[in-house]
LUMRO-442096 format. One line per field, with one value per residue (C-alpha): residue in three letters; z, x, y; residue number from 1. Coordinates in Angstrom, 1 decimal, padded with zeros to 4 digits. Layout:
<pts>
aa [ALA:...] .
w [Z:...] .
u [X:...] .
v [Y:...] .
i [NUM:...] .
</pts>
This chain:
<pts>
aa [MET:ALA:THR:THR:ARG:SER:VAL:ARG:PRO:ALA:ALA:THR:GLY:VAL:GLU:GLY:VAL:ARG:ARG:SER:ASN:LEU:GLY:GLU:VAL:LEU:ARG:LEU:VAL:HIS:HIS:GLU:GLY:PRO:ARG:SER:ARG:ALA:VAL:ILE:THR:ALA:GLU:THR:GLY:LEU:ASN:ARG:SER:THR:VAL:SER:ASP:LEU:VAL:GLY:THR:LEU:ALA:ALA:ALA:GLY:LEU:VAL:GLU:GLU:ARG:ASP:PRO:ASP:PRO:THR:ARG:ARG:VAL:GLY:ARG:PRO:SER:PRO:ILE:VAL:ALA:PRO:SER:ASP:ALA:VAL:VAL:ALA:ILE:ALA:VAL:ASN:PRO:GLU:VAL:ASP:ALA:LEU:GLU:VAL:GLY:ALA:VAL:THR:LEU:GLY:GLY:ARG:VAL:ARG:VAL:ARG:VAL:ARG:GLU:ALA:ALA:ALA:GLY:ASP:VAL:GLY:VAL:ASP:ASP:VAL:ALA:SER:ALA:VAL:ALA:ARG:ILE:VAL:ASP:THR:TRP:ARG:SER:GLY:PRO:LEU:ARG:ARG:ALA:ARG:ILE:VAL:GLY:GLY:ALA:ALA:ALA:VAL:PRO:GLY:LEU:VAL:ARG:ALA:SER:ASP:GLY:VAL:VAL:ARG:LEU:ALA:PRO:HIS:LEU:GLY:TRP:ARG:ASP:GLU:ASN:VAL:GLY:ALA:ARG:LEU:ALA:ASP:ALA:THR:GLU:LEU:PRO:PHE:ALA:VAL:GLY:ASN:ASP:ALA:SER:LEU:GLY:ALA:ARG:ALA:GLU:HIS:LEU:PHE:GLY:ALA:ALA:ARG:ASP:HIS:ALA:ASP:VAL:ILE:TYR:LEU:ASN:GLY:GLY:ALA:SER:GLY:ILE:GLY:GLY:GLY:LEU:ILE:LEU:HIS:GLY:LEU:ALA:ILE:GLY:GLY:ALA:ASP:GLY:TYR:ALA:GLY:GLU:TRP:GLY:GLN:ASN:ARG:ALA:ASP:GLY:GLY:LEU:LEU:GLU:ASP:GLU:VAL:ASN:ARG:ALA:ARG:LEU:LEU:GLN:ALA:VAL:GLY:LEU:PRO:GLN:ALA:ASP:ASP:ASP:ALA:LEU:ALA:ASP:ALA:LEU:ALA:ALA:ALA:SER:ASP:PRO:ALA:VAL:ALA:ALA:GLU:ILE:GLU:ARG:GLN:ARG:ALA:VAL:LEU:SER:ALA:SER:LEU:ALA:ASN:ALA:VAL:ASN:VAL:LEU:ASN:PRO:SER:VAL:ILE:VAL:LEU:GLY:GLY:PHE:LEU:ALA:MET:LEU:ARG:ASP:ARG:ASP:PRO:GLU:GLY:LEU:LEU:ALA:ALA:VAL:ARG:ALA:GLN:ALA:LEU:ALA:ALA:PRO:GLY:GLU:ASN:LEU:ASP:ILE:ARG:ALA:ALA:ALA:LEU:GLY:ALA:ASP:ARG:LEU:LEU:ILE:GLY:ALA:ALA:GLU:ALA:ALA:PHE:ALA:PRO:LEU:LEU:ALA:ASP:PRO:LEU:GLY] .
w [151.6:155.2:153.3:155.7:153.8:155.7:158.1:156.9:158.3:160.7:159.3:159.7:157.9:154.6:152.8:155.5:154.8:150.9:151.1:153.5:150.9:147.9:150.0:150.5:146.3:145.5:148.0:147.0:143.2:144.3:146.7:144.9:141.3:138.6:139.3:138.1:139.7:140.8:142.3:144.4:145.8:146.8:148.3:149.9:151.1:149.4:147.3:143.2:142.9:145.4:143.9:140.4:141.6:143.7:140.4:138.3:141.1:140.9:137.4:137.2:139.1:137.1:139.7:138.4:135.1:133.3:130.8:128.7:130.5:130.0:126.3:127.3:130.0:128.8:132.0:133.5:132.6:132.2:134.5:133.4:135.0:137.6:137.5:139.2:136.8:135.4:134.9:139.0:140.1:142.9:143.3:145.5:146.4:148.0:148.9:149.8:150.2:146.9:144.7:144.6:142.9:142.3:140.2:139.4:140.8:139.8:141.7:141.6:142.6:139.1:138.5:135.3:135.5:137.4:137.3:139.7:139.6:141.5:144.1:146.1:149.4:151.8:149.9:151.7:152.3:149.7:147.1:147.3:147.6:143.9:142.5:143.0:142.1:138.7:137.7:139.0:136.4:133.7:134.0:133.9:130.8:129.1:130.6:133.2:131.0:131.5:134.5:138.0:140.6:144.0:145.9:147.1:149.7:150.5:152.1:154.1:156.0:158.9:162.2:161.0:164.1:163.4:164.4:162.2:159.3:160.9:160.3:163.7:162.2:159.2:160.2:156.9:154.9:157.6:158.4:162.1:163.0:159.6:158.0:155.4:153.7:154.1:152.2:149.3:149.3:148.8:146.0:144.2:145.1:146.1:149.6:151.0:153.2:155.0:156.0:157.3:153.9:155.4:157.2:153.9:152.0:154.2:153.2:149.9:150.1:152.6:150.0:146.8:147.2:148.4:151.5:150.0:151.3:155.2:157.9:160.6:158.5:159.1:156.0:156.3:154.2:152.8:151.2:151.0:154.7:156.1:157.4:158.4:159.7:159.1:160.8:160.3:163.0:162.7:159.3:161.1:160.7:164.0:164.2:168.1:170.1:168.3:164.7:165.3:165.6:162.9:163.3:163.1:161.5:165.2:166.8:168.3:166.1:166.2:168.6:166.6:164.8:162.6:159.9:159.8:159.9:157.3:154.9:151.1:151.8:152.1:149.2:146.6:148.1:147.5:144.1:143.5:142.8:144.3:143.5:141.8:141.6:143.1:139.5:139.1:142.3:142.1:138.6:139.9:142.7:140.7:138.3:141.3:141.3:144.1:146.7:149.1:147.6:148.4:152.1:152.7:151.0:153.6:156.5:156.5:155.7:159.1:160.7:158.9:160.2:163.3:164.1:162.0:164.1:167.3:165.3:164.9:168.4:169.7:166.7:165.2:161.8:158.9:156.4:156.3:153.4:152.5:150.2:148.7:149.3:151.8:149.0:147.2:150.5:150.2:147.1:147.1:148.6:149.8:151.4:153.0:155.2:155.9:157.2:159.2:160.8:161.7:163.1:165.5:166.2:168.4:166.3:167.0:165.9:163.2:161.5:159.2:158.8:155.2:154.0:150.7:148.4:148.2:144.7:144.2:143.4:142.7:143.0:146.8:148.2:145.6:146.0:149.5:149.7:147.1:149.5:152.4:149.6:148.0:151.8:152.1:148.4:150.0:152.9:151.2:147.2:146.5:149.4] .
u [117.9:117.9:120.6:123.4:126.6:129.1:131.5:134.7:137.3:139.8:142.7:146.6:149.5:149.2:148.7:146.1:144.3:144.3:143.2:140.6:139.6:139.7:136.7:134.6:134.8:134.0:131.0:130.1:129.6:128.1:125.2:124.8:125.2:127.0:128.3:130.7:134.2:132.9:130.4:133.2:134.6:131.7:130.5:133.6:134.8:138.4:140.1:139.8:143.6:143.5:140.0:141.7:144.0:141.4:139.5:142.6:143.7:140.6:139.8:143.0:142.0:139.4:136.6:135.1:134.8:135.1:132.5:132.7:130.4:126.7:126.9:123.7:125.8:126.4:128.1:131.8:134.3:132.2:133.5:134.1:131.3:132.7:130.3:131.2:132.3:130.0:132.5:133.0:130.6:129.7:127.6:124.3:123.0:119.3:118.0:114.5:112.5:110.5:113.8:117.7:118.4:121.9:122.6:125.4:125.4:127.6:129.3:126.2:123.7:122.7:121.7:123.4:122.6:120.3:119.4:116.6:116.4:113.1:113.4:111.9:111.8:114.9:118.0:121.1:124.4:126.1:123.6:123.6:126.8:127.5:124.9:126.3:129.5:128.3:126.3:129.4:131.6:129.0:129.3:132.9:133.1:129.8:128.4:131.1:133.8:135.3:134.0:136.1:134.6:135.4:133.5:129.7:127.5:124.0:121.0:119.4:116.1:117.0:119.2:122.7:125.8:126.7:130.1:131.1:128.1:127.4:123.6:122.4:118.7:117.4:114.4:112.2:115.3:116.5:120.0:121.3:124.7:126.2:128.9:127.4:130.2:132.9:131.0:130.6:134.0:135.6:133.4:133.7:137.1:135.2:135.4:131.9:129.9:126.1:123.8:120.2:117.8:115.8:118.2:120.1:117.0:116.4:119.6:119.5:116.2:117.5:120.7:119.0:115.2:112.2:113.8:116.6:114.5:114.3:117.0:114.0:113.0:111.1:111.5:109.5:110.0:107.8:108.8:108.4:110.1:107.9:108.2:111.7:112.2:114.7:115.1:117.3:117.4:119.0:120.4:122.3:120.6:120.3:121.0:120.9:123.6:124.2:122.7:119.5:117.0:114.3:112.6:109.3:107.4:108.2:105.6:102.3:098.9:095.4:096.5:099.2:102.5:102.2:103.8:101.4:098.2:100.2:101.4:102.2:101.7:097.5:097.8:099.3:096.3:093.5:094.3:095.1:098.8:101.1:103.9:104.6:107.1:105.9:105.0:102.6:101.3:100.7:098.7:096.8:095.9:095.0:092.7:091.1:087.2:086.5:085.0:087.1:090.5:089.3:088.6:091.4:093.5:091.2:091.7:095.6:096.0:093.7:096.2:099.3:097.9:097.6:101.1:102.8:100.7:102.4:106.2:104.6:104.2:107.6:109.6:108.1:109.9:109.0:108.5:107.5:108.8:107.4:109.0:107.7:103.9:103.6:104.1:100.8:099.2:099.8:099.3:095.7:094.3:097.7:095.6:093.2:096.3:098.0:094.5:094.2:098.1:097.2:093.9:095.2:098.7:099.0:098.3:101.1:103.6:101.8:100.7:103.5:104.2:104.0:103.8:105.5:106.1:109.7:111.2:113.6:111.1:112.9:115.9:116.0:117.7:120.4:121.4:121.5:123.6:125.7:126.1:127.5:130.0:131.2:132.5:135.7:136.2:134.1:136.5:139.6:139.6:143.3:143.4] .
v [138.3:136.1:133.4:132.5:131.2:129.1:130.6:130.8:128.3:129.7:130.7:131.2:132.6:134.0:130.8:130.1:133.0:132.4:129.1:130.5:133.0:131.1:129.0:132.2:133.2:129.1:129.2:132.7:131.7:127.7:128.7:132.2:131.4:133.5:137.0:139.5:140.0:143.4:141.8:139.2:142.4:144.2:140.7:139.7:142.9:141.9:144.3:143.9:142.5:139.9:138.6:138.9:136.2:134.0:133.9:133.3:130.5:128.6:129.0:127.3:124.5:124.2:125.2:128.2:129.5:133.2:134.1:137.3:140.0:141.4:142.8:144.9:147.1:150.0:152.4:151.7:148.7:145.5:142.9:138.8:136.6:134.0:131.2:127.5:124.8:122.5:119.7:119.3:116.9:114.7:111.9:111.9:108.4:108.2:104.3:104.0:100.7:101.0:102.6:103.5:107.3:108.3:111.3:113.2:117.0:120.0:122.4:125.7:122.6:121.3:117.9:116.8:113.1:110.6:107.1:105.3:101.9:099.9:098.3:095.2:094.2:094.8:096.3:095.2:098.2:095.5:095.4:099.2:099.8:097.2:099.4:102.6:101.5:100.4:103.2:105.4:103.3:103.6:107.3:107.7:106.6:108.1:111.3:111.8:110.9:114.4:115.4:115.7:113.4:115.1:112.5:111.0:111.1:109.3:110.6:107.7:107.5:106.7:107.8:108.7:109.7:112.8:112.1:109.4:109.1:105.4:104.7:103.8:102.9:103.0:100.8:100.6:100.1:096.6:098.7:098.8:100.4:100.1:102.0:102.9:105.8:103.2:100.2:103.2:104.4:101.0:100.2:103.5:104.8:107.8:109.6:108.9:110.9:109.7:112.3:111.9:112.9:115.3:117.0:117.2:118.1:121.4:122.2:122.2:124.1:126.8:127.3:126.7:126.4:127.7:128.4:130.7:133.8:132.3:131.9:130.0:127.1:123.5:121.2:117.3:114.8:112.8:109.4:105.9:105.5:107.9:111.5:113.0:116.4:119.1:122.3:125.2:128.2:131.8:130.1:127.4:123.4:121.5:118.3:118.1:116.9:113.6:114.0:112.5:115.5:115.9:112.6:114.1:110.9:109.2:112.5:111.3:112.0:111.2:108.3:106.9:107.8:110.6:108.7:105.9:108.4:110.4:107.8:107.7:103.5:104.7:107.4:104.7:102.5:104.6:105.3:102.0:101.6:099.3:101.5:104.8:107.6:111.2:112.1:109.1:109.5:113.3:112.9:110.0:111.9:115.0:112.8:110.8:111.1:108.8:110.3:107.7:109.4:112.6:111.9:110.2:113.2:115.6:112.7:113.2:116.7:117.3:115.3:116.8:120.3:119.6:118.4:121.6:123.9:122.1:122.8:126.2:126.8:125.3:126.6:130.0:129.6:131.9:129.3:125.4:123.5:120.0:117.5:114.3:113.5:116.0:118.0:116.7:117.3:120.8:121.0:119.8:123.6:126.0:128.5:125.7:124.0:127.3:128.5:125.2:125.2:129.0:128.3:125.3:127.7:130.7:133.8:135.5:132.5:132.0:135.6:135.9:131.9:130.7:126.7:125.9:122.7:122.2:123.9:121.4:118.9:114.9:117.2:118.2:114.9:114.5:118.1:117.9:115.3:116.7:119.8:117.2:115.9:119.2:120.6:119.4:121.4:124.3:124.2:124.3:124.4:123.1:121.1] .
i [1:2:3:4:5:6:7:8:9:10:11:12:13:14:15:16:17:18:19:20:21:22:23:24:25:26:27:28:29:30:31:32:33:34:35:36:37:38:39:40:41:42:43:44:45:46:47:48:49:50:51:52:53:54:55:56:57:58:59:60:61:62:63:64:65:66:67:68:69:70:71:72:73:74:75:76:77:78:79:80:81:82:83:84:85:86:87:88:89:90:91:92:93:94:95:96:97:98:99:100:101:102:103:104:105:106:107:108:109:110:111:112:113:114:115:116:117:118:119:120:121:122:123:124:125:126:127:128:129:130:131:132:133:134:135:136:137:138:139:140:141:142:143:144:145:146:147:148:149:150:151:152:153:154:155:156:157:158:159:160:161:162:163:164:165:166:167:168:169:170:171:172:173:174:175:176:177:178:179:180:181:182:183:184:185:186:187:188:189:190:191:192:193:194:195:196:197:198:199:200:201:202:203:204:205:206:207:208:209:210:211:212:213:214:215:216:217:218:219:220:221:222:223:224:225:226:227:228:229:230:231:232:233:234:235:236:237:238:239:240:241:242:243:244:245:246:247:248:249:250:251:252:253:254:255:256:257:258:259:260:261:262:263:264:265:266:267:268:269:270:271:272:273:274:275:276:277:278:279:280:281:282:283:284:285:286:287:288:289:290:291:292:293:294:295:296:297:298:299:300:301:302:303:304:305:306:307:308:309:310:311:312:313:314:315:316:317:318:319:320:321:322:323:324:325:326:327:328:329:330:331:332:333:334:335:336:337:338:339:340:341:342:343:344:345:346:347:348:349:350:351:352:353:354:355:356:357:358:359:360:361:362:363:364:365:366:367:368:369:370:371:372:373:374:375:376:377:378:379:380:381:382:383] .
</pts>
C-alpha cells in the first residue's frame, strides 16, 4: 500500500527519542487501525520490550486500549490488540453558506456525534463561534461527558494562511482576514486549528478513505461555496508557498469560472429544491425524470471532465477523488466520466488513472479537520 505515514519529529536525548516513539506508535494505530503488539513491533522496527513499554504508557495515558487477541489464532503466542481510544476526541467544524456542521471525531477517524444546523444568508465568525460553544457545552454534559476533548479545528471554504491559520478570504461566507481559530478557542476554551476545507478533505481521504492506496492524489470538493481542491504528491500534502494551493474552482472553464459552470445551486434549481443536504440532493437527482435535469447533469459533467483532463496532464495523479455534489456527477456514469477525461488528456498520464467518489461521504471534512486538531497529540502524546 502506498500510504505514507507522518515523518517522526526530530528527537534528542533518551526522553526525546521515547516521546518520538510514542508518537510513532499512536500514529500507527490511529491511521492504520488496531493491530497486535507483534505487528507494531514489525512495522516500527522497534524491539518487543520497547513496544510493550510504549503501549503501556499510551494505555496509562488513556490514548489506546488493549483488547483480547483473536481467539481463532492457533499458531504461536497470541498478542493483545492495541486500538486507539474511543474516548479521545477532537471537535471538527465546517461552516458553509447553507449550514454549520459540527462533529466530535475519535482517534481512529470515527465521527462519534454530529450536529448540522441550517444557516441563511451571511454567517459571521462570532455567530459560528457562539454556535460551536453552545453545541460543545451540550456534548460535555451529554454524549462526551466521559470523553477527553484534545482540541478542535475548522474546515473553512476559503483561503487560509498556513503560517497562522488566518482566513484571508472566504468569499461566500463574507469573511476576510479573520482569525477564526482564536475566536473559536476563546468561545470553547479549546485550542483550535484552521485549514482549507478541501485540503483537509484530501488528507482524510488519503488516510482513511478512497485514496488510502495512492500516493499521488487530486481531491476536489464540491460544496455550497463552490469547488476547492487538495493535492497530495508522493504521499505529501501540497499547500503551496503560503497555503493557498488548490483553488480549483477559480480556474477558467467553458468561458467562465469552473465553480460557476459546475455548480451545486444549478443542480438544486434543476430539481426544484431551494435547499437540501447532499443526501437529499443525490436522491432528487436520481429520481428526476425531467430531460432538463439530465441535460444539466451532462453539461456539468462535460465541463468537469475537461478540467480534470487538464489536471491529469499537469500532475499525473493515479487517482482523482470527488466529494460532495461532484461525487454525484461522477456516480451518474462512473465509466463514462473516466472515459471522457482520458479522451481529453494525454494517453500516457491517463492510462492508469482512476476516478473515485469520496469514500468518507459526509464525514470527509469533519475527519480532515479532526486530523489537524490531533496533530499536536500525535507529535507528542505526553506533551
